[in-house]
C-alpha positions in Angstrom: 60.3 143.2 104.0 62.5 145.9 102.6 65.5 146.5 104.8 65.6 150.4 104.7 67.0 152.6 107.4 63.7 152.8 109.3 63.6 149.1 109.6 67.3 148.1 110.2 66.9 148.2 113.9 65.2 144.7 113.6 68.7 143.4 113.2 69.7 144.6 116.6 68.3 141.4 118.2 70.9 139.5 116.4 73.7 141.2 118.2 73.3 139.1 121.3 73.5 135.7 119.5 76.8 134.1 120.7 78.8 131.6 118.7 80.9 129.0 120.7 84.5 129.2 119.9 86.7 126.1 119.9 90.4 125.7 120.4 90.6 125.1 116.6 89.1 128.5 115.9 91.7 130.5 117.9 93.9 130.8 114.8 91.7 132.8 112.4 92.7 132.9 108.8 92.7 136.2 106.8 89.3 135.4 105.4 87.0 137.3 107.8 83.9 135.3 106.8 83.0 132.4 109.0 80.9 129.7 107.4 80.4 131.6 104.1 80.6 128.2 102.4 77.8 126.5 104.4 80.0 123.6 105.4 78.6 124.1 108.9 75.1 124.3 107.5 73.4 127.5 108.7 75.7 128.2 111.7 75.9 132.0 112.0 73.3 132.7 109.3 69.9 134.5 110.0 66.8 135.0 107.9 64.5 137.4 109.9 63.5 134.4 112.0 62.3 136.8 114.8 59.3 137.3 112.5 58.5 133.6 112.6 59.9 133.1 109.1 61.2 129.6 108.3 64.5 129.0 106.6 64.0 130.4 103.0 65.6 127.4 101.3 67.9 124.6 102.1 71.6 123.6 102.4 72.4 121.7 99.2 75.1 119.0 99.5 74.6 117.8 95.9 75.2 121.0 94.0 78.0 123.5 95.0 80.9 125.4 93.5 83.5 124.3 96.0 83.8 122.3 99.2 80.8 120.1 100.1 77.8 122.4 100.3 76.0 125.5 99.1 72.7 127.2 100.0 69.7 127.4 97.6 67.5 130.5 98.4 64.1 129.4 97.2 60.6 128.5 98.5 58.5 127.5 95.5 55.0 128.9 95.7 55.7 131.6 98.4 55.8 134.8 96.4 57.3 137.1 99.0 60.7 138.8 99.6 63.2 136.9 101.7 66.8 137.6 102.8 69.7 135.7 104.2 72.3 137.5 106.4 75.7 136.7 107.9 77.6 138.9 110.3 81.2 139.6 109.5 83.6 140.9 112.2 87.1 142.2 112.0 86.7 144.8 109.3 88.7 148.0 110.0 88.7 151.6 109.0 91.4 152.7 106.6 91.8 149.4 104.8 90.8 148.2 101.3 89.0 144.9 101.1 88.0 142.4 98.4 84.7 140.5 98.6 84.4 137.3 96.6 81.2 135.2 96.4 80.2 132.2 94.3 76.6 132.5 92.9 74.3 130.7 90.5 70.7 131.4 89.6 67.8 129.7 87.8 64.6 131.2 86.4 65.0 134.6 88.1 63.2 137.7 87.0 65.3 140.7 85.8 67.3 141.9 88.8 65.4 139.3 90.9 68.2 139.0 93.5 70.9 141.3 94.8 73.9 141.2 97.2 74.5 144.1 99.6 76.5 144.9 102.7 75.0 146.6 105.8 77.2 148.7 108.0 77.1 148.7 111.8 78.9 151.5 113.7 79.5 152.3 117.3 77.9 155.3 119.0 79.3 157.4 121.8 78.5 154.7 124.4 80.1 152.0 122.3 76.8 150.4 121.2 76.5 149.0 117.7 73.7 150.3 115.5 72.9 149.9 111.7 74.2 152.9 109.7 73.4 152.4 106.1 74.7 150.3 103.2 78.3 150.1 101.9 78.5 152.0 98.6 80.5 150.6 95.7 82.3 152.7 94.5 82.5 154.7 97.8 80.3 157.7 97.9 78.4 156.7 94.7 75.1 155.9 96.4 75.1 152.5 94.7 74.8 149.7 97.2 73.8 146.8 95.1 77.1 144.9 94.8 75.7 142.3 92.4 72.4 141.8 90.7 71.2 138.5 89.3 68.7 137.7 86.5 67.6 134.7 84.5 69.6 131.5 84.6 73.4 131.4 85.2 75.7 128.6 86.2 78.1 129.0 89.1 80.4 132.0 88.8 82.8 133.7 91.2 82.0 137.4 91.6 84.6 139.9 92.8 83.7 143.2 94.5 86.5 145.7 95.6 85.5 147.7 98.7 87.4 150.9 99.1 88.7 152.1 102.5 86.7 155.2 101.9 83.5 153.2 102.3 84.4 152.1 105.8 83.7 154.8 108.5 86.1 155.3 111.4 83.6 154.0 114.0 83.0 150.8 112.2 81.8 147.9 114.4 81.0 145.1 111.9 79.1 144.5 108.7 76.4 142.1 107.5 76.5 140.5 104.0 72.9 140.3 102.8 71.5 138.2 100.0 68.1 139.5 98.9 65.6 137.5 96.8 62.8 139.7 95.6 60.3 136.8 95.0 61.5 133.7 96.8 58.8 131.6 95.0 60.1 132.4 91.6 63.5 131.1 90.7 66.5 129.9 92.7 69.6 131.7 94.0 72.6 129.5 94.9 75.2 130.9 97.3 78.6 129.5 98.1 82.2 130.3 99.2 81.9 133.9 100.5 85.3 135.5 101.3 86.2 138.9 102.6 89.8 140.0 103.1 92.3 142.8 102.9 93.1 143.6 99.3 96.8 143.0 99.7 96.2 139.5 101.1 94.1 138.4 98.1 96.7 136.2 96.4 97.8 134.6 99.6 94.2 133.8 100.7 93.1 132.4 97.4 96.0 130.0 97.0 95.2 126.3 97.3 95.7 124.8 100.8 98.5 122.6 99.6 100.7 125.6 98.8 100.7 126.9 102.4 103.9 126.5 104.4 102.0 126.7 107.7 102.2 123.8 110.1 98.7 122.4 110.3 96.8 119.7 112.2 93.1 118.7 112.3 90.9 118.5 115.4 87.3 118.8 116.5 85.6 120.7 119.3 83.4 118.9 121.8 80.8 121.7 121.3 80.4 120.6 117.6 81.8 117.0 117.7 81.0 115.9 114.2 83.1 118.6 112.4 86.8 118.3 111.8 88.6 121.6 111.3 92.2 122.6 110.4 94.4 124.6 112.8 97.1 126.6 111.1 100.4 127.1 112.9 99.3 124.5 115.4 101.3 124.4 118.6 100.2 120.8 119.0 100.4 118.5 116.0 99.3 115.0 115.4 100.7 113.1 112.4 99.0 109.8 111.7 100.4 107.3 109.1 98.5 106.0 107.3 95.9 108.7 107.8 92.5 107.0 107.2 89.0 106.6 108.8 89.2 103.1 110.1 92.0 100.5 110.7 92.2 96.8 110.9 93.5 94.5 113.6 97.2 94.0 112.9 97.5 97.2 110.8 97.6 99.9 113.4 98.7 103.4 112.5 101.9 105.2 113.5 101.0 108.2 115.6 103.4 111.1 116.2 102.9 114.0 118.5 104.9 117.2 118.0 104.7 120.3 120.2 106.0 123.9 120.0 107.7 125.6 122.9 105.1 127.3 125.1 106.7 129.0 128.0 105.0 128.4 131.3 102.8 125.6 129.9 102.6 121.8 130.5 101.3 119.0 128.3 98.7 116.4 129.2 98.1 113.4 127.0 95.1 111.1 127.6 93.7 108.1 125.6 90.1 107.1 126.4 88.2 104.0 125.2 84.6 104.0 123.9 83.2 103.7 127.4 84.9 107.0 128.4 87.5 105.2 130.6 91.0 106.7 130.6 93.2 103.8 129.5 96.5 105.9 129.1 97.5 109.1 130.8 100.7 111.1 130.9 100.3 114.6 132.5 102.2 117.7 133.5 105.2 117.6 131.2 106.9 121.0 130.7 106.6 122.6 127.2 109.6 124.7 127.9 111.2 122.7 125.1 109.6 121.1 122.1 108.6 117.5 122.1 108.5 115.0 119.2 107.4 111.5 120.2 105.5 108.4 119.2 102.1 107.6 120.8 101.0 103.9 121.0 97.3 102.9 121.2 96.7 100.7 124.3 94.9 97.9 122.5 94.8 96.0 119.2 91.1 96.7 118.4 88.2 98.9 119.5 87.6 102.7 119.8 90.2 105.2 121.1 90.2 108.9 121.6 93.5 110.7 121.9 93.4 114.1 123.6 96.6 116.3 123.9 96.1 119.5 125.9 98.6 122.3 126.5 97.6 124.2 129.7 99.0 126.6 132.3 100.4 125.1 135.5 97.2 126.4 137.1 95.1 124.2 134.8 93.8 126.8 132.3 93.7 125.3 128.8 95.8 127.0 126.1 95.2 124.8 123.1 94.2 121.2 122.4 94.1 118.6 119.6 91.8 115.6 119.5 91.7 112.5 117.3 89.7 109.3 117.3 90.6 105.9 116.0 88.5 102.8 115.2 90.1 99.4 114.8 88.1 96.5 113.4 88.5 92.9 112.3 88.0 92.3 108.6 84.4 92.8 107.5 81.9 90.0 107.2 81.4 88.3 103.8 78.6 89.8 101.6 77.0 86.5 100.7 74.0 86.9 103.1 71.0 89.3 102.8 71.4 91.9 105.5 69.5 95.1 106.4 72.4 97.4 107.3 72.1 100.7 105.5 73.7 104.2 105.6 72.9 107.4 103.9 74.7 108.2 100.7 77.6 110.0 102.4 80.8 108.3 103.4 80.9 105.8 100.5 84.7 105.4 100.9 84.1 103.6 104.3 81.0 101.5 103.3 83.0 98.2 102.8 84.9 98.5 106.0 81.7 99.2 108.0 79.8 96.4 106.4 77.1 98.5 104.8 74.6 96.6 102.6 72.1 99.3 101.6 72.3 103.0 100.7 69.7 105.6 99.7 70.8 108.4 97.3 68.3 111.0 96.1 67.7 112.2 92.5 67.3 115.9 91.8 65.4 117.7 89.0 68.1 120.4 88.8 70.8 117.9 87.5 68.3 116.1 85.3 67.2 119.4 83.7 70.8 120.5 83.3 72.1 117.3 81.5 69.9 114.3 81.9 72.1 111.9 80.0 75.3 112.8 81.9 73.4 112.7 85.2 72.1 109.2 84.6 75.5 108.0 83.5 77.1 109.3 86.7 74.3 107.7 88.7 74.7 104.3 87.0 78.5 104.4 87.8 77.6 105.1 91.5 75.2 102.1 91.5 77.7 99.8 89.8 80.4 100.7 92.3 78.0 99.9 95.2 76.9 96.6 93.6 80.5 95.5 93.1 80.9 95.9 96.9 77.8 93.9 97.7 75.7 97.1 98.5 72.1 97.5 97.3 70.8 100.9 96.3 67.4 102.5 97.0 66.7 105.4 94.6 64.1 108.2 95.0 63.3 111.5 93.3 63.5 114.1 96.0 61.9 117.0 94.2 59.8 118.1 91.1 60.2 120.3 88.0 61.0 123.6 89.6 58.5 125.6 87.4 55.6 123.3 88.6 56.7 123.1 92.3 54.7 124.5 95.1 57.2 123.2 97.6 60.1 120.7 97.2 57.6 117.9 97.8 54.4 119.1 96.2 53.8 120.2 92.6 50.8 122.0 91.0 47.8 119.8 90.4 47.5 120.6 86.7 47.5 118.3 83.7 50.7 119.9 82.4 52.5 119.3 85.7 51.4 115.7 86.0 52.4 115.1 82.4 55.9 116.6 82.9 56.5 114.8 86.2 55.5 111.5 84.5 58.1 112.1 81.8 60.7 112.9 84.5 60.0 109.8 86.6 59.8 107.6 83.5 63.2 108.8 82.3 64.7 108.0 85.7 63.2 104.6 86.0 64.0 103.6 82.4 67.6 104.8 82.7 68.1 102.9 85.9 66.2 99.7 85.1 68.2 96.7 86.2 70.3 99.0 88.3 68.2 100.4 91.1 67.3 97.7 93.7 64.2 99.5 95.0 62.3 102.8 94.4 60.9 105.2 96.9 59.2 108.5 96.5 58.7 111.8 98.4 60.4 111.8 101.8 58.2 112.1 104.9 54.8 113.3 103.5 53.2 113.5 106.9 50.5 115.9 108.1 52.0 119.2 109.2 55.2 118.5 107.3 54.2 119.0 103.8 51.6 121.0 101.8 49.9 118.0 100.1 47.0 115.7 101.0 46.6 112.0 101.5 44.9 111.8 98.1 48.0 113.3 96.5 50.1 110.6 98.2 48.0 107.9 96.7 48.2 109.5 93.2 52.0 109.9 93.5 52.6 106.3 94.4 50.1 105.0 91.8 51.9 106.8 89.0 55.3 105.6 90.2 54.1 102.1 90.6 52.7 102.1 87.0 56.0 103.4 85.7 58.2 100.9 87.5 55.9 98.0 86.7 56.2 98.9 83.0 59.9 99.8 82.7 61.5 98.0 85.6 59.3 95.0 86.5 60.2 93.2 89.6 61.8 96.2 91.3 60.0 97.0 94.5 58.3 100.3 95.1 58.2 101.2 98.8 56.3 103.8 100.8 55.2 106.0 102.5 58.1 106.9 104.9 56.1 107.7 107.9 57.3 107.3 111.5 54.8 104.8 113.1 56.3 105.5 116.6 54.3 108.7 116.4 50.5 108.0 117.0 49.4 110.6 114.5 51.6 109.1 111.8 50.5 105.6 112.6 46.9 106.8 112.2 47.8 108.4 108.8 49.6 105.3 107.7 46.5 103.2 108.6 44.2 105.5 106.7 46.4 105.4 103.7 46.5 101.6 103.7 42.7 101.5 104.1 42.5 103.9 101.1 44.5 101.5 98.9 48.1 102.6 99.2 49.0 98.9 99.7 48.1 98.2 96.1 50.7 100.7 94.9 53.6 99.5 97.0 55.6 96.3 97.3 57.1 97.0 100.7 56.3 99.2 103.7 58.7 102.1 104.1 58.9 103.5 107.6 61.0 106.0 109.4 61.5 104.6 112.9 63.1 107.4 115.0 62.5 107.1 118.7 63.8 110.6 119.7 66.1 109.9 122.6 64.4 106.7 123.9 65.9 103.3 123.5 63.8 100.9 121.3 62.5 98.8 124.2 61.5 101.9 126.1 58.8 102.9 123.6 57.8 99.3 122.5 59.4 99.8 119.1 58.8 96.2 118.2 55.1 96.5 118.8 54.8 99.6 116.7 56.5 98.1 113.8 54.5 94.8 114.2 51.3 96.9 114.2 52.4 98.5 110.9 53.1 95.0 109.5 49.6 93.8 110.7 47.9 96.8 109.0 49.7 96.0 105.7 48.8 92.4 106.0 45.1 93.3 106.6 44.8 95.6 103.6 47.4 94.4 101.1 48.9 91.1 102.3 52.4 90.2 103.6 55.0 92.9 102.9 58.6 93.4 103.9 59.4 96.3 106.2 62.1 98.9 105.2 63.2 101.4 107.8 64.8 104.0 105.6 65.7 106.4 108.4 66.8 105.6 111.9 69.1 107.4 114.3 69.7 109.6 117.3 71.1 113.1 117.7 73.6 113.2 120.6 76.3 115.6 121.6 79.8 114.7 122.8 78.8 113.9 126.4 76.3 111.3 125.2 78.2 109.6 122.5 78.3 106.3 124.4 74.5 106.4 124.7 74.2 107.0 120.9 76.5 103.9 120.4 74.4 101.8 122.8 71.3 102.9 120.9 72.7 101.9 117.5 73.6 98.4 118.8 70.1 97.8 120.1 68.5 99.0 116.9 70.6 96.4 115.0 69.6 93.4 117.2 66.0 94.5 117.2 66.1 94.8 113.4 67.4 91.3 113.1 64.8 90.0 115.6 62.0 91.7 113.6 63.4 90.6 110.2 63.5 94.1 108.7 64.5 94.2 105.0 66.5 97.4 105.6 67.6 99.5 108.6 69.2 102.6 107.1 71.0 104.6 109.7 70.8 108.4 109.6 73.6 109.2 109.0 77.2 109.4 108.1 77.9 113.1 108.4 76.9 116.5 107.0 73.2 115.9 106.7 70.7 117.8 104.5 69.5 119.7 107.6 71.0 122.8 109.1 71.2 123.0 112.9 73.7 121.4 115.3 71.0 119.0 116.5 70.9 117.6 112.9 74.7 117.4 112.6 74.8 115.4 115.8 73.0 112.5 114.2 76.3 111.8 112.5 78.2 108.7 113.6 81.5 110.0 112.1 83.3 113.3 112.4 84.1 114.8 109.0 86.1 117.6 107.4 83.7 119.6 105.2 86.4 120.3 102.7 87.4 116.6 102.6 91.1 117.3 103.1 91.3 115.2 106.2 89.8 111.7 106.4 86.7 111.1 108.6 87.1 109.9 112.2 84.6 107.6 113.9 82.4 108.6 116.8 81.8 105.7 119.2 78.6 104.8 117.2 80.6 104.7 114.0 82.9 102.0 115.3 79.9 100.1 116.8 78.3 100.1 113.4 81.2 98.0 112.1 81.2 95.7 115.2 77.5 95.0 114.8 77.7 94.1 111.2 80.5 91.6 111.9 78.6 90.1 114.9 75.2 89.8 113.2 76.0 89.1 109.6 74.5 85.7 108.8 72.8 85.4 112.1 69.1 84.4 112.5 67.0 85.2 115.5 65.8 82.1 117.4 64.5 82.9 120.9 64.9 85.0 124.0 66.3 84.0 127.3 63.8 85.4 129.8 65.1 84.1 133.2 68.1 86.4 133.8 66.1 89.2 135.5 63.4 91.7 134.6 65.8 94.4 133.3 67.9 92.0 131.3 67.4 91.3 127.5 69.1 88.3 126.0 68.4 87.4 122.4 69.6 84.1 121.0 70.7 84.1 117.4 71.9 81.1 115.3 75.1 81.7 113.3 76.9 79.0 111.4 74.7 76.4 113.2 75.8 77.6 116.7 74.0 79.9 119.2 75.1 83.5 119.9 73.7 85.6 122.7 73.3 89.4 122.5 72.8 90.5 126.1 72.3 93.9 127.9 70.4 95.6 130.6 67.6 98.0 129.7 68.4 100.4 132.6 71.7 102.1 133.5 72.8 99.6 136.2 75.3 96.8 136.1 74.7 93.3 137.4 76.0 89.8 137.2 74.2 87.0 135.4 75.0 83.3 135.5 75.2 81.5 132.1 75.3 77.8 131.7 78.2 77.0 129.4 78.8 73.5 128.0 81.9 74.1 126.0 85.4 75.4 126.6 85.1 77.8 123.6 83.0 80.6 125.1 84.0 84.1 124.2 82.5 87.5 125.0 82.8 90.5 122.7 82.0 93.9 124.0 80.3 96.9 122.3 83.5 98.1 120.7 84.8 94.7 119.5 87.2 93.9 122.4 87.2 90.1 123.1 87.7 88.0 126.2 87.7 84.2 126.7 85.3 82.9 129.3 86.2 80.0 131.6 83.3 78.2 133.2 83.3 77.1 136.8 81.4 73.9 137.2 79.6 74.7 133.9 78.7 78.3 135.0 80.1 81.6 133.9 79.3 84.7 135.9 79.1 87.6 133.4 78.9 91.3 134.2 76.4 93.2 132.1 75.1 96.7 131.8 73.5 99.0 129.2 76.3 98.4 126.7 75.5 95.2 124.7 77.8 92.1 124.9 77.9 89.1 122.5 78.6 85.6 123.9 79.6 82.7 121.6 80.6 79.1 122.3 77.8 78.6 124.9 76.6 75.3 123.6 73.7 74.2 121.4 71.2 74.0 124.2 70.5 77.7 123.9 68.9 77.0 120.5 66.1 75.0 122.1 63.1 77.1 122.2 61.2 75.1 124.9 60.7 77.0 128.2 62.9 75.6 130.9 60.8 77.1 133.6 57.1 77.6 133.7 55.9 80.0 136.4 52.4 80.4 137.9 50.6 83.7 138.0 52.2 86.5 140.0 52.4 85.9 143.8 51.4 88.9 145.9 52.5 89.1 149.5 51.8 91.5 152.3 54.7 93.0 154.1 56.1 90.5 156.6 53.8 87.7 155.1 54.5 84.4 153.6 53.2 82.5 150.5 53.8 79.4 148.4 54.3 79.0 144.7 55.0 76.1 142.3 57.3 75.9 139.4 57.4 73.4 136.5 61.0 72.6 135.4 61.5 71.0 132.0 64.7 69.2 130.8 65.0 69.5 127.0 68.0 67.2 126.9 68.0 63.4 126.2 70.0 62.8 129.4 69.0 63.2 133.1 70.2 66.5 134.7 70.5 68.0 138.1 69.8 71.7 138.4 70.1 74.3 141.1 67.8 77.3 141.0 69.1 80.8 141.6 66.4 83.3 142.7 66.6 86.9 141.8 64.5 88.5 144.5 63.8 92.1 145.7 65.9 93.3 148.7 65.0 91.6 152.0 63.0 88.7 150.4 63.8 85.2 151.4 63.1 81.9 149.5 63.0 78.7 151.6 64.6 75.6 150.0 65.4 77.7 146.9 68.9 76.4 146.4 68.3 72.7 146.9 69.5 70.5 143.9 66.7 69.1 141.8 66.9 66.0 139.7 65.3 66.2 136.2 64.6 63.1 134.1 65.6 63.0 130.4 63.1 64.8 128.3 60.9 65.2 131.3 59.4 67.7 133.8 59.2 68.0 137.5 
């Protein structure tokens, strides 16, 4: 819709959208534009969504002019006008300004896109209303700052805005990017800046030239984003400054403060469970402080929080930092399923990552195919050298044939060009890519294609891979079988012959906010395995996306979830479990960013910091590398899960409760080498009392080693009869069969876990068991 004066009132509904401000945002820079570089995805941006319009494009983290993101304004096949708008506050009457914006375009019609600025002024009652476009030059009647046509690479455009164009009753402005036909061509947007003209040189200088004191922190309202604070009153200096640390190589941490009259300083350190493990509060900031801070442990997860507040308790400013300390990573000589998205490659080795999944894009292929493939091969070689396998997949299609990012026109010309494109990719990466996937999540309601199109896509890719990269598996179709509708679609596709075009089943195995055992995750995946076996034979299962979006208050729950996914993946013998994701995902909203298991600086100046789940990822890979699932201990209580793995010929227990309670379980220990490792890698030696260890367990997983080889025996120790039902106040009898799997006689004592107020007669009497016999 054209945004003329008669229609501008539609924007008034946007005035009431509030943006949460963090401590880190209190010191605004001279650039008045917030998130003009899309590093916070679409935070603050709007697109006439009150009309029901979907986002007219996507945040692109593969092609940008600066930083780590841009926005591509395009919806192939939708031939309508679309706009993106961002409110800019702080502009004042009587001042000259400079607007800078980085733009690119591809296949646009003449003047197919334009940049304008909409004025909002205050009326007599102080209410803001739209009041026309900003003219450049002032008074000229020309309000199209920039017009775009054809195909142009990234370029920085500069627009001077005269003080004469800013009315006295100015409230704020909106920068508007207008695509006349969003289905024809692409507009790329990045790095929008607006500042007073005299500040231009200062604002555009590289960060390193600033003399400001700076520290980095994050806000619990947006806990995956690390932001700089200029002229910080609280500063943390960490040496060396890196994402993860190893036991015995802890960082030096220095806290500096400025003088803040009437303020006091609180310093806390929390562990991954949220427990305060160090605290020093109420120190006066009437003088500056400069002191070392020591972490209260040699391994695990720690969050350091320094807060300046008034004596009445009102926060003034705050700085936060998290630390993850791990033992050295496990060797890479075993085949493991652990995967992460393609972000965060610098920490893959330390985390123990063994799979990654980068996408391939038509834009870069079309721009310079040879250079693009050379860069991709270098990336794959780097991963292989670290023991990491690489799954590749083309994410989109030739733009001039695309209906959407995932669907192209069903014409002979389109199919021929896509075949050429895919063939070039496969031939170039033959012997490099460890597996091939295809279009992401082609499920009903998500994409514009049909099931028949899915079959044809995978048939063509399978033919290409079989010819040019034989032996490399093709996997598909990336549906989430935890959703009944997608399980049905998957079954229909396998019935229709998809199994003949794939070498492995690719699933997305999200469970929303439920733990795997709460939705019977294992049964769903086993059902997908059974369907594949029925229609195509035995196939490995690849979970190429898994994860949970959680805010700051639920970070421990997210970490518990990751741990359980890992042990279930081992139990089910998944070929891949690719966790979604490191940080800065392809999506836009906060809920998508909260999938991240690390906090990251979008400009990549500061190193990433782990969330609790990020540290747990590294703990899990160390515990489970080289482990094979053997059996399950099922006598510790109805809410207790205890999986037995064999590692280096010895048993290891992964044990947790499936509810939120804590309880104590008794474990028989036949050695003096027993050790328990908690969710965050902290270790404790266990000392048996008469061969029994009482272990406290809860929803956070614990690993127990050194328990004795008897745990590897898969024979049931206790056989129970059918359920015994009793009336209130009544009595009953039951009979148990006890089996001794050892070659020596044994004496056992039963411990009964009964509901409250139940009583078992003669339940604790010692029972003699013969060698290899039953009673």
